[in-house]
PDB file of N, CA, C, O and CB in Angstrom:
ATOM      1  N   MET A   1       1.995  -4.355  -2.738  1.00  0.00           N
ATOM      2  CA  MET A   1       2.208  -2.915  -2.785  1.00  0.00           C
ATOM      3  C   MET A   1       2.566  -2.407  -1.387  1.00  0.00           C
ATOM      4  O   MET A   1       2.200  -2.998  -0.372  1.00  0.00           O
ATOM      5  CB  MET A   1       0.949  -2.189  -3.330  1.00  0.00           C
ATOM      6  N   THR A   2       3.267  -1.335  -1.376  1.00  0.00           N
ATOM      7  CA  THR A   2       3.711  -0.732  -0.122  1.00  0.00           C
ATOM      8  C   THR A   2       3.334   0.744  -0.126  1.00  0.00           C
ATOM      9  O   THR A   2       3.366   1.404  -1.164  1.00  0.00           O
ATOM     10  CB  THR A   2       5.247  -0.913   0.079  1.00  0.00           C
ATOM     11  N   LYS A   3       2.979   1.247   1.047  1.00  0.00           N
ATOM     12  CA  LYS A   3       2.707   2.676   1.181  1.00  0.00           C
ATOM     13  C   LYS A   3       3.964   3.364   1.716  1.00  0.00           C
ATOM     14  O   LYS A   3       4.640   2.860   2.612  1.00  0.00           O
ATOM     15  CB  LYS A   3       1.481   2.933   2.124  1.00  0.00           C
ATOM     16  N   TYR A   4       4.249   4.518   1.142  1.00  0.00           N
ATOM     17  CA  TYR A   4       5.385   5.329   1.570  1.00  0.00           C
ATOM     18  C   TYR A   4       4.864   6.679   2.023  1.00  0.00           C
ATOM     19  O   TYR A   4       3.999   7.269   1.375  1.00  0.00           O
ATOM     20  CB  TYR A   4       6.435   5.490   0.428  1.00  0.00           C
ATOM     21  N   ARG A   5       5.391   7.165   3.137  1.00  0.00           N
ATOM     22  CA  ARG A   5       5.015   8.484   3.653  1.00  0.00           C
ATOM     23  C   ARG A   5       6.170   9.433   3.378  1.00  0.00           C
ATOM     24  O   ARG A   5       7.288   9.242   3.858  1.00  0.00           O
ATOM     25  CB  ARG A   5       4.673   8.434   5.189  1.00  0.00           C
ATOM     26  N   PHE A   6       5.868  10.463   2.593  1.00  0.00           N
ATOM     27  CA  PHE A   6       6.882  11.434   2.209  1.00  0.00           C
ATOM     28  C   PHE A   6       6.681  12.753   2.947  1.00  0.00           C
ATOM     29  O   PHE A   6       5.566  13.145   3.291  1.00  0.00           O
ATOM     30  CB  PHE A   6       6.853  11.664   0.700  1.00  0.00           C
ATOM     31  N   ARG A   7       7.792  13.406   3.169  1.00  0.00           N
ATOM     32  CA  ARG A   7       7.813  14.802   3.604  1.00  0.00           C
ATOM     33  C   ARG A   7       8.604  15.497   2.508  1.00  0.00           C
ATOM     34  O   ARG A   7       9.768  15.173   2.270  1.00  0.00           O
ATOM     35  CB  ARG A   7       8.464  15.004   5.078  1.00  0.00           C
ATOM     36  N   ILE A   8       7.963  16.463   1.838  1.00  0.00           N
ATOM     37  CA  ILE A   8       8.601  17.089   0.676  1.00  0.00           C
ATOM     38  C   ILE A   8       8.557  18.607   0.772  1.00  0.00           C
ATOM     39  O   ILE A   8       7.783  19.186   1.533  1.00  0.00           O
ATOM     40  CB  ILE A   8       7.924  16.630  -0.617  1.00  0.00           C
ATOM     41  N   ARG A   9       9.418  19.229  -0.029  1.00  0.00           N
ATOM     42  CA  ARG A   9       9.373  20.673  -0.228  1.00  0.00           C
ATOM     43  C   ARG A   9       9.035  20.880  -1.693  1.00  0.00           C
ATOM     44  O   ARG A   9       9.762  20.422  -2.575  1.00  0.00           O
ATOM     45  CB  ARG A   9      10.739  21.380   0.171  1.00  0.00           C
ATOM     46  N   THR A  10       7.920  21.577  -1.956  1.00  0.00           N
ATOM     47  CA  THR A  10       7.504  21.825  -3.332  1.00  0.00           C
ATOM     48  C   THR A  10       8.427  22.848  -3.975  1.00  0.00           C
ATOM     49  O   THR A  10       9.237  23.481  -3.299  1.00  0.00           O
ATOM     50  CB  THR A  10       6.041  22.308  -3.384  1.00  0.00           C
ATOM     51  N   ARG A  11       8.295  23.004  -5.288  1.00  0.00           N
ATOM     52  CA  ARG A  11       9.156  23.968  -5.988  1.00  0.00           C
ATOM     53  C   ARG A  11       8.907  25.395  -5.524  1.00  0.00           C
ATOM     54  O   ARG A  11       9.748  26.269  -5.734  1.00  0.00           O
ATOM     55  CB  ARG A  11       8.937  23.875  -7.491  1.00  0.00           C
ATOM     56  N   ASN A  12       7.740  25.644  -4.885  1.00  0.00           N
ATOM     57  CA  ASN A  12       7.427  26.969  -4.353  1.00  0.00           C
ATOM     58  C   ASN A  12       7.928  27.163  -2.928  1.00  0.00           C
ATOM     59  O   ASN A  12       7.787  28.245  -2.358  1.00  0.00           O
ATOM     60  CB  ASN A  12       5.939  27.202  -4.398  1.00  0.00           C
ATOM     61  N   GLY A  13       8.520  26.100  -2.345  1.00  0.00           N
ATOM     62  CA  GLY A  13       9.072  26.200  -0.999  1.00  0.00           C
ATOM     63  C   GLY A  13       8.134  25.726   0.101  1.00  0.00           C
ATOM     64  O   GLY A  13       8.511  25.739   1.273  1.00  0.00           O
ATOM     65  N   LEU A  14       6.925  25.310  -0.247  1.00  0.00           N
ATOM     66  CA  LEU A  14       5.964  24.825   0.734  1.00  0.00           C
ATOM     67  C   LEU A  14       6.353  23.420   1.180  1.00  0.00           C
ATOM     68  O   LEU A  14       6.633  22.564   0.341  1.00  0.00           O
ATOM     69  CB  LEU A  14       4.531  24.837   0.154  1.00  0.00           C
ATOM     70  N   VAL A  15       6.374  23.167   2.497  1.00  0.00           N
ATOM     71  CA  VAL A  15       6.703  21.849   3.017  1.00  0.00           C
ATOM     72  C   VAL A  15       5.404  21.086   3.258  1.00  0.00           C
ATOM     73  O   VAL A  15       4.515  21.563   3.964  1.00  0.00           O
ATOM     74  CB  VAL A  15       7.547  21.953   4.327  1.00  0.00           C
ATOM     75  N   LEU A  16       5.302  19.898   2.666  1.00  0.00           N
ATOM     76  CA  LEU A  16       4.141  19.033   2.864  1.00  0.00           C
ATOM     77  C   LEU A  16       4.550  17.860   3.741  1.00  0.00           C
ATOM     78  O   LEU A  16       5.537  17.178   3.465  1.00  0.00           O
ATOM     79  CB  LEU A  16       3.568  18.535   1.502  1.00  0.00           C
ATOM     80  N   GLU A  17       3.787  17.634   4.792  1.00  0.00           N
ATOM     81  CA  GLU A  17       4.046  16.544   5.733  1.00  0.00           C
ATOM     82  C   GLU A  17       3.078  15.397   5.464  1.00  0.00           C
ATOM     83  O   GLU A  17       1.956  15.625   5.012  1.00  0.00           O
ATOM     84  CB  GLU A  17       3.916  17.036   7.201  1.00  0.00           C
ATOM     85  N   GLN A  18       3.493  14.205   5.729  1.00  0.00           N
ATOM     86  CA  GLN A  18       2.655  13.013   5.686  1.00  0.00           C
ATOM     87  C   GLN A  18       1.899  12.834   4.369  1.00  0.00           C
ATOM     88  O   GLN A  18       0.684  12.641   4.357  1.00  0.00           O
ATOM     89  CB  GLN A  18       1.677  13.056   6.811  1.00  0.00           C
ATOM     90  N   LEU A  19       2.617  12.900   3.300  1.00  0.00           N
ATOM     91  CA  LEU A  19       2.065  12.662   1.963  1.00  0.00           C
ATOM     92  C   LEU A  19       2.216  11.174   1.681  1.00  0.00           C
ATOM     93  O   LEU A  19       3.329  10.703   1.453  1.00  0.00           O
ATOM     94  CB  LEU A  19       2.790  13.538   0.858  1.00  0.00           C
ATOM     95  N   ASN A  20       1.100  10.416   1.692  1.00  0.00           N
ATOM     96  CA  ASN A  20       1.132   8.961   1.521  1.00  0.00           C
ATOM     97  C   ASN A  20       0.918   8.587   0.063  1.00  0.00           C
ATOM     98  O   ASN A  20      -0.037   9.028  -0.576  1.00  0.00           O
ATOM     99  CB  ASN A  20       0.068   8.288   2.402  1.00  0.00           C
ATOM    100  N   ILE A  21       1.836   7.757  -0.454  1.00  0.00           N
ATOM    101  CA  ILE A  21       1.752   7.298  -1.837  1.00  0.00           C
ATOM    102  C   ILE A  21       2.046   5.804  -1.863  1.00  0.00           C
ATOM    103  O   ILE A  21       2.989   5.333  -1.228  1.00  0.00           O
ATOM    104  CB  ILE A  21       2.742   8.084  -2.760  1.00  0.00           C
ATOM    105  N   GLN A  22       1.233   5.074  -2.599  1.00  0.00           N
ATOM    106  CA  GLN A  22       1.390   3.630  -2.725  1.00  0.00           C
ATOM    107  C   GLN A  22       2.210   3.314  -3.963  1.00  0.00           C
ATOM    108  O   GLN A  22       2.055   3.956  -5.002  1.00  0.00           O
ATOM    109  CB  GLN A  22       0.017   2.929  -2.787  1.00  0.00           C
ATOM    110  N   GLY A  23       3.090   2.314  -3.848  1.00  0.00           N
ATOM    111  CA  GLY A  23       3.900   1.909  -4.993  1.00  0.00           C
ATOM    112  C   GLY A  23       4.463   0.515  -4.827  1.00  0.00           C
ATOM    113  O   GLY A  23       4.495  -0.029  -3.723  1.00  0.00           O
ATOM    114  N   ARG A  24       4.910  -0.062  -5.941  1.00  0.00           N
ATOM    115  CA  ARG A  24       5.534  -1.393  -5.886  1.00  0.00           C
ATOM    116  C   ARG A  24       6.820  -1.354  -5.071  1.00  0.00           C
ATOM    117  O   ARG A  24       7.150  -2.302  -4.360  1.00  0.00           O
ATOM    118  CB  ARG A  24       5.826  -1.915  -7.306  1.00  0.00           C
ATOM    119  N   ASP A  25       7.546  -0.233  -5.188  1.00  0.00           N
ATOM    120  CA  ASP A  25       8.761  -0.001  -4.417  1.00  0.00           C
ATOM    121  C   ASP A  25       8.917   1.513  -4.277  1.00  0.00           C
ATOM    122  O   ASP A  25       8.080   2.278  -4.755  1.00  0.00           O
ATOM    123  CB  ASP A  25      10.028  -0.659  -5.106  1.00  0.00           C
ATOM    124  N   ARG A  26       9.991   1.934  -3.619  1.00  0.00           N
ATOM    125  CA  ARG A  26      10.163   3.371  -3.373  1.00  0.00           C
ATOM    126  C   ARG A  26      10.290   4.155  -4.684  1.00  0.00           C
ATOM    127  O   ARG A  26       9.754   5.256  -4.806  1.00  0.00           O
ATOM    128  CB  ARG A  26      11.402   3.614  -2.497  1.00  0.00           C
ATOM    129  N   ALA A  27      10.996   3.588  -5.656  1.00  0.00           N
ATOM    130  CA  ALA A  27      11.183   4.277  -6.940  1.00  0.00           C
ATOM    131  C   ALA A  27       9.832   4.514  -7.624  1.00  0.00           C
ATOM    132  O   ALA A  27       9.608   5.578  -8.202  1.00  0.00           O
ATOM    133  CB  ALA A  27      12.117   3.454  -7.868  1.00  0.00           C
ATOM    134  N   ASP A  28       8.941   3.533  -7.560  1.00  0.00           N
ATOM    135  CA  ASP A  28       7.617   3.680  -8.157  1.00  0.00           C
ATOM    136  C   ASP A  28       6.817   4.759  -7.431  1.00  0.00           C
ATOM    137  O   ASP A  28       6.138   5.562  -8.069  1.00  0.00           O
ATOM    138  CB  ASP A  28       6.860   2.342  -8.125  1.00  0.00           C
ATOM    139  N   ALA A  29       6.894   4.781  -6.100  1.00  0.00           N
ATOM    140  CA  ALA A  29       6.195   5.804  -5.319  1.00  0.00           C
ATOM    141  C   ALA A  29       6.758   7.194  -5.621  1.00  0.00           C
ATOM    142  O   ALA A  29       6.000   8.156  -5.735  1.00  0.00           O
ATOM    143  CB  ALA A  29       6.306   5.501  -3.810  1.00  0.00           C
ATOM    144  N   GLU A  30       8.084   7.304  -5.751  1.00  0.00           N
ATOM    145  CA  GLU A  30       8.691   8.599  -6.071  1.00  0.00           C
ATOM    146  C   GLU A  30       8.300   9.053  -7.475  1.00  0.00           C
ATOM    147  O   GLU A  30       8.081  10.243  -7.700  1.00  0.00           O
ATOM    148  CB  GLU A  30      10.223   8.519  -5.949  1.00  0.00           C
ATOM    149  N   ARG A  31       8.212   8.124  -8.413  1.00  0.00           N
ATOM    150  CA  ARG A  31       7.784   8.480  -9.773  1.00  0.00           C
ATOM    151  C   ARG A  31       6.390   9.105  -9.728  1.00  0.00           C
ATOM    152  O   ARG A  31       6.141  10.118 -10.381  1.00  0.00           O
ATOM    153  CB  ARG A  31       7.791   7.229 -10.703  1.00  0.00           C
ATOM    154  N   LYS A  32       5.487   8.505  -8.963  1.00  0.00           N
ATOM    155  CA  LYS A  32       4.124   9.041  -8.825  1.00  0.00           C
ATOM    156  C   LYS A  32       4.151  10.402  -8.130  1.00  0.00           C
ATOM    157  O   LYS A  32       3.421  11.318  -8.507  1.00  0.00           O
ATOM    158  CB  LYS A  32       3.227   8.056  -8.033  1.00  0.00           C
ATOM    159  N   LEU A  33       4.996  10.519  -7.117  1.00  0.00           N
ATOM    160  CA  LEU A  33       5.130  11.780  -6.383  1.00  0.00           C
ATOM    161  C   LEU A  33       5.556  12.911  -7.324  1.00  0.00           C
ATOM    162  O   LEU A  33       4.972  13.995  -7.302  1.00  0.00           O
ATOM    163  CB  LEU A  33       6.151  11.628  -5.233  1.00  0.00           C
ATOM    164  N   PHE A  34       6.580  12.652  -8.151  1.00  0.00           N
ATOM    165  CA  PHE A  34       7.094  13.695  -9.040  1.00  0.00           C
ATOM    166  C   PHE A  34       6.149  14.005 -10.203  1.00  0.00           C
ATOM    167  O   PHE A  34       6.257  15.064 -10.821  1.00  0.00           O
ATOM    168  CB  PHE A  34       8.445  13.283  -9.583  1.00  0.00           C
ATOM    169  N   GLN A  35       5.227  13.093 -10.503  1.00  0.00           N
ATOM    170  CA  GLN A  35       4.192  13.414 -11.486  1.00  0.00           C
ATOM    171  C   GLN A  35       3.232  14.457 -10.910  1.00  0.00           C
ATOM    172  O   GLN A  35       2.761  15.343 -11.623  1.00  0.00           O
ATOM    173  CB  GLN A  35       3.418  12.136 -11.907  1.00  0.00           C
ATOM    174  N   MET A  36       2.949  14.338  -9.609  1.00  0.00           N
ATOM    175  CA  MET A  36       2.034  15.277  -8.950  1.00  0.00           C
ATOM    176  C   MET A  36       2.735  16.568  -8.537  1.00  0.00           C
ATOM    177  O   MET A  36       2.145  17.647  -8.583  1.00  0.00           O
ATOM    178  CB  MET A  36       1.404  14.623  -7.726  1.00  0.00           C
ATOM    179  N   TYR A  37       3.994  16.449  -8.136  1.00  0.00           N
ATOM    180  CA  TYR A  37       4.765  17.591  -7.643  1.00  0.00           C
ATOM    181  C   TYR A  37       6.107  17.662  -8.367  1.00  0.00           C
ATOM    182  O   TYR A  37       7.133  17.274  -7.808  1.00  0.00           O
ATOM    183  CB  TYR A  37       4.981  17.489  -6.110  1.00  0.00           C
ATOM    184  N   PRO A  38       6.108  18.157  -9.610  1.00  0.00           N
ATOM    185  CA  PRO A  38       7.367  18.248 -10.357  1.00  0.00           C
ATOM    186  C   PRO A  38       8.368  19.159  -9.632  1.00  0.00           C
ATOM    187  O   PRO A  38       7.991  20.172  -9.042  1.00  0.00           O
ATOM    188  CB  PRO A  38       7.106  18.775 -11.789  1.00  0.00           C
ATOM    189  N   ASN A  39       9.613  18.785  -9.688  1.00  0.00           N
ATOM    190  CA  ASN A  39      10.716  19.559  -9.091  1.00  0.00           C
ATOM    191  C   ASN A  39      10.639  19.661  -7.573  1.00  0.00           C
ATOM    192  O   ASN A  39      11.244  20.557  -6.984  1.00  0.00           O
ATOM    193  CB  ASN A  39      10.735  20.945  -9.673  1.00  0.00           C
ATOM    194  N   ALA A  40       9.905  18.759  -6.935  1.00  0.00           N
ATOM    195  CA  ALA A  40       9.851  18.752  -5.474  1.00  0.00           C
ATOM    196  C   ALA A  40      11.137  18.136  -4.933  1.00  0.00           C
ATOM    197  O   ALA A  40      11.839  17.405  -5.631  1.00  0.00           O
ATOM    198  CB  ALA A  40       8.602  17.970  -4.961  1.00  0.00           C
ATOM    199  N   GLU A  41      11.421  18.443  -3.692  1.00  0.00           N
ATOM    200  CA  GLU A  41      12.585  17.881  -3.010  1.00  0.00           C
ATOM    201  C   GLU A  41      12.078  16.948  -1.913  1.00  0.00           C
ATOM    202  O   GLU A  41      11.277  17.356  -1.073  1.00  0.00           O
ATOM    203  CB  GLU A  41      13.510  19.011  -2.417  1.00  0.00           C
ATOM    204  N   VAL A  42      12.540  15.700  -1.918  1.00  0.00           N
ATOM    205  CA  VAL A  42      12.146  14.745  -0.880  1.00  0.00           C
ATOM    206  C   VAL A  42      12.996  15.019   0.353  1.00  0.00           C
ATOM    207  O   VAL A  42      14.220  14.903   0.307  1.00  0.00           O
ATOM    208  CB  VAL A  42      12.315  13.258  -1.367  1.00  0.00           C
ATOM    209  N   LEU A  43      12.351  15.378   1.447  1.00  0.00           N
ATOM    210  CA  LEU A  43      13.048  15.646   2.697  1.00  0.00           C
ATOM    211  C   LEU A  43      13.139  14.394   3.561  1.00  0.00           C
ATOM    212  O   LEU A  43      14.103  14.203   4.303  1.00  0.00           O
ATOM    213  CB  LEU A  43      12.348  16.760   3.462  1.00  0.00           C
ATOM    214  N   GLU A  44      12.116  13.543   3.452  1.00  0.00           N
ATOM    215  CA  GLU A  44      12.077  12.318   4.243  1.00  0.00           C
ATOM    216  C   GLU A  44      11.142  11.320   3.578  1.00  0.00           C
ATOM    217  O   GLU A  44      10.153  11.707   2.956  1.00  0.00           O
ATOM    218  CB  GLU A  44      11.626  12.607   5.695  1.00  0.00           C
ATOM    219  N   CYS A  45      11.454  10.044   3.708  1.00  0.00           N
ATOM    220  CA  CYS A  45      10.596   8.987   3.176  1.00  0.00           C
ATOM    221  C   CYS A  45      10.601   7.821   4.150  1.00  0.00           C
ATOM    222  O   CYS A  45      11.658   7.319   4.531  1.00  0.00           O
ATOM    223  CB  CYS A  45      11.069   8.531   1.761  1.00  0.00           C
ATOM    224  N   LEU A  46       9.403   7.393   4.551  1.00  0.00           N
ATOM    225  CA  LEU A  46       9.259   6.252   5.440  1.00  0.00           C
ATOM    226  C   LEU A  46       8.394   5.205   4.774  1.00  0.00           C
ATOM    227  O   LEU A  46       7.396   5.530   4.131  1.00  0.00           O
ATOM    228  CB  LEU A  46       8.660   6.673   6.793  1.00  0.00           C
ATOM    229  N   GLU A  47       8.779   3.939   4.928  1.00  0.00           N
ATOM    230  CA  GLU A  47       7.936   2.848   4.456  1.00  0.00           C
ATOM    231  C   GLU A  47       6.914   2.599   5.552  1.00  0.00           C
ATOM    232  O   GLU A  47       7.275   2.260   6.679  1.00  0.00           O
ATOM    233  CB  GLU A  47       8.775   1.542   4.122  1.00  0.00           C
ATOM    234  N   VAL A  48       5.630   2.769   5.219  1.00  0.00           N
ATOM    235  CA  VAL A  48       4.597   2.732   6.250  1.00  0.00           C
ATOM    236  C   VAL A  48       3.968   1.352   6.377  1.00  0.00           C
ATOM    237  O   VAL A  48       4.050   0.734   7.439  1.00  0.00           O
ATOM    238  CB  VAL A  48       3.524   3.759   5.950  1.00  0.00           C
ATOM    239  N   VAL A  49       3.346   0.863   5.319  1.00  0.00           N
ATOM    240  CA  VAL A  49       2.587  -0.382   5.398  1.00  0.00           C
ATOM    241  C   VAL A  49       2.770  -1.174   4.119  1.00  0.00           C
ATOM    242  O   VAL A  49       2.680  -0.630   3.018  1.00  0.00           O
ATOM    243  CB  VAL A  49       1.092  -0.103   5.650  1.00  0.00           C
ATOM    244  N   ALA A  50       3.024  -2.444   4.270  1.00  0.00           N
ATOM    245  CA  ALA A  50       3.037  -3.336   3.109  1.00  0.00           C
ATOM    246  C   ALA A  50       1.632  -3.892   2.940  1.00  0.00           C
ATOM    247  O   ALA A  50       1.086  -4.495   3.864  1.00  0.00           O
ATOM    248  CB  ALA A  50       4.091  -4.494   3.276  1.00  0.00           C
ATOM    249  N   ILE A  51       1.054  -3.694   1.783  1.00  0.00           N
ATOM    250  CA  ILE A  51      -0.299  -4.154   1.502  1.00  0.00           C
ATOM    251  C   ILE A  51      -0.196  -5.463   0.731  1.00  0.00           C
ATOM    252  O   ILE A  51       0.425  -5.500  -0.332  1.00  0.00           O
ATOM    253  CB  ILE A  51      -1.116  -3.082   0.701  1.00  0.00           C
ATOM    254  N   PRO A  52      -0.799  -6.550   1.250  1.00  0.00           N
ATOM    255  CA  PRO A  52      -0.688  -7.823   0.543  1.00  0.00           C
ATOM    256  C   PRO A  52      -1.331  -7.757  -0.835  1.00  0.00           C
ATOM    257  O   PRO A  52      -2.371  -7.129  -1.033  1.00  0.00           O
ATOM    258  CB  PRO A  52      -1.326  -8.936   1.359  1.00  0.00           C
ATOM    259  N   GLU A  53      -0.676  -8.429  -1.782  1.00  0.00           N
ATOM    260  CA  GLU A  53      -1.220  -8.491  -3.136  1.00  0.00           C
ATOM    261  C   GLU A  53      -2.528  -9.254  -3.115  1.00  0.00           C
ATOM    262  O   GLU A  53      -2.669 -10.250  -2.405  1.00  0.00           O
ATOM    263  CB  GLU A  53      -0.218  -9.152  -4.110  1.00  0.00           C
ATOM    264  N   ARG A  54      -3.462  -8.791  -3.882  1.00  0.00           N
ATOM    265  CA  ARG A  54      -4.764  -9.429  -3.954  1.00  0.00           C
ATOM    266  C   ARG A  54      -4.667 -10.688  -4.803  1.00  0.00           C
ATOM    267  O   ARG A  54      -4.094 -10.678  -5.892  1.00  0.00           O
ATOM    268  CB  ARG A  54      -5.819  -8.463  -4.527  1.00  0.00           C
ATOM    269  N   GLN A  55      -5.232 -11.766  -4.289  1.00  0.00           N
ATOM    270  CA  GLN A  55      -5.199 -13.014  -5.032  1.00  0.00           C
ATOM    271  C   GLN A  55      -6.381 -13.053  -5.986  1.00  0.00           C
ATOM    272  O   GLN A  55      -7.508 -12.723  -5.617  1.00  0.00           O
ATOM    273  CB  GLN A  55      -5.219 -14.232  -4.079  1.00  0.00           C
ATOM    274  N   GLU A  56      -6.109 -13.455  -7.200  1.00  0.00           N
ATOM    275  CA  GLU A  56      -7.146 -13.565  -8.208  1.00  0.00           C
ATOM    276  C   GLU A  56      -7.799 -14.936  -8.133  1.00  0.00           C
ATOM    277  O   GLU A  56      -7.140 -15.934  -7.839  1.00  0.00           O
ATOM    278  CB  GLU A  56      -6.571 -13.315  -9.607  1.00  0.00           C
ATOM    279  N   GLY A  57      -9.075 -14.978  -8.397  1.00  0.00           N
ATOM    280  CA  GLY A  57      -9.783 -16.249  -8.429  1.00  0.00           C
ATOM    281  C   GLY A  57     -10.099 -16.771  -7.042  1.00  0.00           C
ATOM    282  O   GLY A  57      -9.688 -16.198  -6.032  1.00  0.00           O
ATOM    283  N   VAL A  58     -10.833 -17.863  -7.015  1.00  0.00           N
ATOM    284  CA  VAL A  58     -11.252 -18.470  -5.764  1.00  0.00           C
ATOM    285  C   VAL A  58     -10.749 -19.902  -5.729  1.00  0.00           C
ATOM    286  O   VAL A  58     -10.868 -20.641  -6.706  1.00  0.00           O
ATOM    287  CB  VAL A  58     -12.793 -18.415  -5.600  1.00  0.00           C
ATOM    288  N   ASP A  59     -10.196 -20.278  -4.607  1.00  0.00           N
ATOM    289  CA  ASP A  59      -9.730 -21.639  -4.404  1.00  0.00           C
ATOM    290  C   ASP A  59     -10.898 -22.449  -3.841  1.00  0.00           C
ATOM    291  O   ASP A  59     -11.232 -22.316  -2.664  1.00  0.00           O
ATOM    292  CB  ASP A  59      -8.482 -21.683  -3.447  1.00  0.00           C
ATOM    293  N   LEU A  60     -11.522 -23.286  -4.672  1.00  0.00           N
ATOM    294  CA  LEU A  60     -12.714 -24.026  -4.284  1.00  0.00           C
ATOM    295  C   LEU A  60     -12.447 -24.941  -3.097  1.00  0.00           C
ATOM    296  O   LEU A  60     -13.282 -25.041  -2.199  1.00  0.00           O
ATOM    297  CB  LEU A  60     -13.231 -24.837  -5.456  1.00  0.00           C
ATOM    298  N   SER A  61     -11.300 -25.607  -3.078  1.00  0.00           N
ATOM    299  CA  SER A  61     -11.013 -26.512  -1.964  1.00  0.00           C
ATOM    300  C   SER A  61     -10.875 -25.731  -0.652  1.00  0.00           C
ATOM    301  O   SER A  61     -11.264 -26.221   0.408  1.00  0.00           O
ATOM    302  CB  SER A  61      -9.726 -27.320  -2.243  1.00  0.00           C
ATOM    303  N   GLY A  62     -10.329 -24.534  -0.725  1.00  0.00           N
ATOM    304  CA  GLY A  62     -10.206 -23.700   0.474  1.00  0.00           C
ATOM    305  C   GLY A  62     -11.562 -23.258   0.990  1.00  0.00           C
ATOM    306  O   GLY A  62     -11.785 -23.225   2.201  1.00  0.00           O
ATOM    307  N   VAL A  63     -12.473 -22.918   0.083  1.00  0.00           N
ATOM    308  CA  VAL A  63     -13.822 -22.504   0.467  1.00  0.00           C
ATOM    309  C   VAL A  63     -14.566 -23.678   1.098  1.00  0.00           C
ATOM    310  O   VAL A  63     -15.220 -23.514   2.127  1.00  0.00           O
ATOM    311  CB  VAL A  63     -14.601 -21.962  -0.757  1.00  0.00           C
ATOM    312  N   LEU A  64     -14.472 -24.858   0.490  1.00  0.00           N
ATOM    313  CA  LEU A  64     -15.141 -26.042   1.027  1.00  0.00           C
ATOM    314  C   LEU A  64     -14.593 -26.409   2.404  1.00  0.00           C
ATOM    315  O   LEU A  64     -15.346 -26.809   3.292  1.00  0.00           O
ATOM    316  CB  LEU A  64     -14.982 -27.224   0.066  1.00  0.00           C
ATOM    317  N   SER A  65     -13.276 -26.271   2.577  1.00  0.00           N
ATOM    318  CA  SER A  65     -12.654 -26.550   3.864  1.00  0.00           C
ATOM    319  C   SER A  65     -13.166 -25.587   4.932  1.00  0.00           C
ATOM    320  O   SER A  65     -13.452 -26.000   6.056  1.00  0.00           O
ATOM    321  CB  SER A  65     -11.128 -26.458   3.752  1.00  0.00           C
ATOM    322  N   LEU A  66     -13.279 -24.322   4.590  1.00  0.00           N
ATOM    323  CA  LEU A  66     -13.787 -23.311   5.523  1.00  0.00           C
ATOM    324  C   LEU A  66     -15.224 -23.614   5.912  1.00  0.00           C
ATOM    325  O   LEU A  66     -15.574 -23.531   7.089  1.00  0.00           O
ATOM    326  CB  LEU A  66     -13.692 -21.906   4.907  1.00  0.00           C
ATOM    327  N   ILE A  67     -16.062 -23.962   4.944  1.00  0.00           N
ATOM    328  CA  ILE A  67     -17.467 -24.295   5.220  1.00  0.00           C
ATOM    329  C   ILE A  67     -17.541 -25.528   6.120  1.00  0.00           C
ATOM    330  O   ILE A  67     -18.337 -25.571   7.058  1.00  0.00           O
ATOM    331  CB  ILE A  67     -18.248 -24.542   3.895  1.00  0.00           C
ATOM    332  N   SER A  68     -16.724 -26.511   5.834  1.00  0.00           N
ATOM    333  CA  SER A  68     -16.714 -27.743   6.618  1.00  0.00           C
ATOM    334  C   SER A  68     -16.319 -27.460   8.062  1.00  0.00           C
ATOM    335  O   SER A  68     -16.940 -27.991   8.983  1.00  0.00           O
ATOM    336  CB  SER A  68     -15.756 -28.768   5.997  1.00  0.00           C
ATOM    337  N   ARG A  69     -15.295 -26.630   8.278  1.00  0.00           N
ATOM    338  CA  ARG A  69     -14.864 -26.296   9.631  1.00  0.00           C
ATOM    339  C   ARG A  69     -15.942 -25.538  10.387  1.00  0.00           C
ATOM    340  O   ARG A  69     -16.164 -25.795  11.570  1.00  0.00           O
ATOM    341  CB  ARG A  69     -13.587 -25.476   9.591  1.00  0.00           C
ATOM    342  N   GLN A  70     -16.618 -24.600   9.717  1.00  0.00           N
ATOM    343  CA  GLN A  70     -17.678 -23.848  10.374  1.00  0.00           C
ATOM    344  C   GLN A  70     -18.836 -24.773  10.738  1.00  0.00           C
ATOM    345  O   GLN A  70     -19.436 -24.623  11.802  1.00  0.00           O
ATOM    346  CB  GLN A  70     -18.168 -22.702   9.472  1.00  0.00           C
ATOM    347  N   HIS A  71     -19.157 -25.730   9.862  1.00  0.00           N
ATOM    348  CA  HIS A  71     -20.245 -26.668  10.116  1.00  0.00           C
ATOM    349  C   HIS A  71     -19.888 -27.569  11.298  1.00  0.00           C
ATOM    350  O   HIS A  71     -20.734 -27.829  12.152  1.00  0.00           O
ATOM    351  CB  HIS A  71     -20.543 -27.516   8.854  1.00  0.00           C
ATOM    352  N   ASP A  72     -18.638 -28.047  11.355  1.00  0.00           N
ATOM    353  CA  ASP A  72     -18.195 -28.914  12.449  1.00  0.00           C
ATOM    354  C   ASP A  72     -18.172 -28.175  13.781  1.00  0.00           C
ATOM    355  O   ASP A  72     -18.478 -28.757  14.821  1.00  0.00           O
ATOM    356  CB  ASP A  72     -16.811 -29.475  12.148  1.00  0.00           C
ATOM    357  N   ASP A  73     -17.808 -26.884  13.751  1.00  0.00           N
ATOM    358  CA  ASP A  73     -17.769 -26.094  14.979  1.00  0.00           C
ATOM    359  C   ASP A  73     -19.168 -25.880  15.551  1.00  0.00           C
ATOM    360  O   ASP A  73     -19.324 -25.678  16.755  1.00  0.00           O
ATOM    361  CB  ASP A  73     -17.100 -24.747  14.720  1.00  0.00           C
ATOM    362  N   GLY A  74     -20.185 -25.923  14.688  1.00  0.00           N
ATOM    363  CA  GLY A  74     -21.563 -25.711  15.122  1.00  0.00           C
ATOM    364  C   GLY A  74     -22.164 -26.901  15.819  1.00  0.00           C
ATOM    365  O   GLY A  74     -23.217 -26.771  16.443  1.00  0.00           O
ATOM    366  N   LYS A  75     -21.534 -28.068  15.741  1.00  0.00           N
ATOM    367  CA  LYS A  75     -22.053 -29.289  16.372  1.00  0.00           C
ATOM    368  C   LYS A  75     -21.466 -29.398  17.779  1.00  0.00           C
ATOM    369  O   LYS A  75     -20.357 -29.903  17.951  1.00  0.00           O
ATOM    370  CB  LYS A  75     -21.703 -30.564  15.519  1.00  0.00           C
ATOM    371  N   HIS A  76     -22.188 -28.938  18.760  1.00  0.00           N
ATOM    372  CA  HIS A  76     -21.709 -29.056  20.150  1.00  0.00           C
ATOM    373  C   HIS A  76     -22.660 -29.877  20.936  1.00  0.00           C
ATOM    374  O   HIS A  76     -22.446 -30.100  22.128  1.00  0.00           O
ATOM    375  CB  HIS A  76     -21.533 -27.689  20.808  1.00  0.00           C
TER     376      HIS A  76
END
């Protein structure tokens, strides 16, 4: 997921700065934006941060490797 920072003008003419919306892509973020602010005008859009997708499940070999490395580092 990616965060997008919008600067918009609402249908009433109010300008909103730094409106952050998360989406799979810009179109998804704009869809969410227009659900909250129908008939708004996008004045500016910046891609702010890409958020890594969360991995499902646990990799047992990775956990065992991490434990083993921590145990080995403790032997000085």
